[in-house]
C-alpha positions in Angstrom: 99.3 133.7 6.7 98.6 131.2 9.4 99.2 132.0 13.1 99.8 129.7 15.9 98.6 130.2 19.5 102.1 131.2 20.6 102.4 134.0 18.1 98.8 135.1 19.0 99.8 135.5 22.7 102.7 137.7 21.7 100.5 140.0 19.6 97.6 140.5 22.0 96.5 144.1 22.5 97.0 145.7 25.9 94.3 144.2 28.3 91.4 146.2 29.5 90.9 146.5 33.3 89.8 143.1 34.7 86.3 142.8 36.0 86.0 142.2 39.7 83.9 139.5 41.4 80.3 140.0 40.7 80.9 142.3 37.7 79.5 141.6 34.3 81.9 140.7 31.6 80.4 141.2 28.1 80.6 138.5 25.4 82.6 139.4 22.4 82.1 138.4 18.8 84.7 136.7 16.7 85.3 140.0 14.9 86.0 141.8 18.2 88.4 139.0 19.4 90.1 139.1 16.0 90.7 142.9 16.3 92.3 142.4 19.7 94.5 139.6 18.6 95.2 141.2 15.2 94.1 138.2 13.2 91.2 137.5 10.8 87.8 136.6 12.3 88.0 133.3 10.4 91.2 132.5 12.3 89.4 133.0 15.7 86.6 130.7 14.6 89.0 128.1 13.3 90.8 128.1 16.7 87.5 127.8 18.4 86.6 124.8 16.3 90.0 123.3 16.9 89.6 123.8 20.7 92.5 126.3 21.0 90.2 129.2 22.0 87.3 128.8 24.4 83.9 130.2 23.5 80.2 129.2 23.3 77.7 128.9 20.6 74.5 130.8 21.1 72.5 127.8 19.9 73.3 124.2 19.1 74.7 123.6 15.6 77.8 124.3 13.7 76.7 127.4 11.9 75.2 129.4 14.8 77.1 132.5 16.2 79.9 132.0 18.7 80.7 134.4 21.6 83.8 134.7 23.7 84.9 136.2 27.0 88.1 138.1 26.9 89.3 136.8 30.3 88.9 133.2 29.0 90.8 134.0 25.8 93.7 135.6 27.7 93.8 132.6 30.1 93.9 130.1 27.1 96.7 132.1 25.4 98.7 132.3 28.7 98.3 128.6 29.1 99.4 127.9 25.5 102.4 130.3 25.9 103.5 128.7 29.2 103.4 125.2 27.7 105.7 125.7 24.7 
């Protein structure tokens, strides 16, 4: 079953308290993001590759691990949801 960004925004788990200025926001793995969005980790990685979800590779190269910040994921999904 394929998901689009709009359906992802509707299925997001309740947000955790936002970090304030100067507070550390941990990086999340694709699996952790997938659990919050209720999709498969491969869907998160595909959306990253397609430019739908923001993230960063730990090293250069296509097959190195990707990490995400939840605040950036929420902002991207809010943007996608608002532009449909």
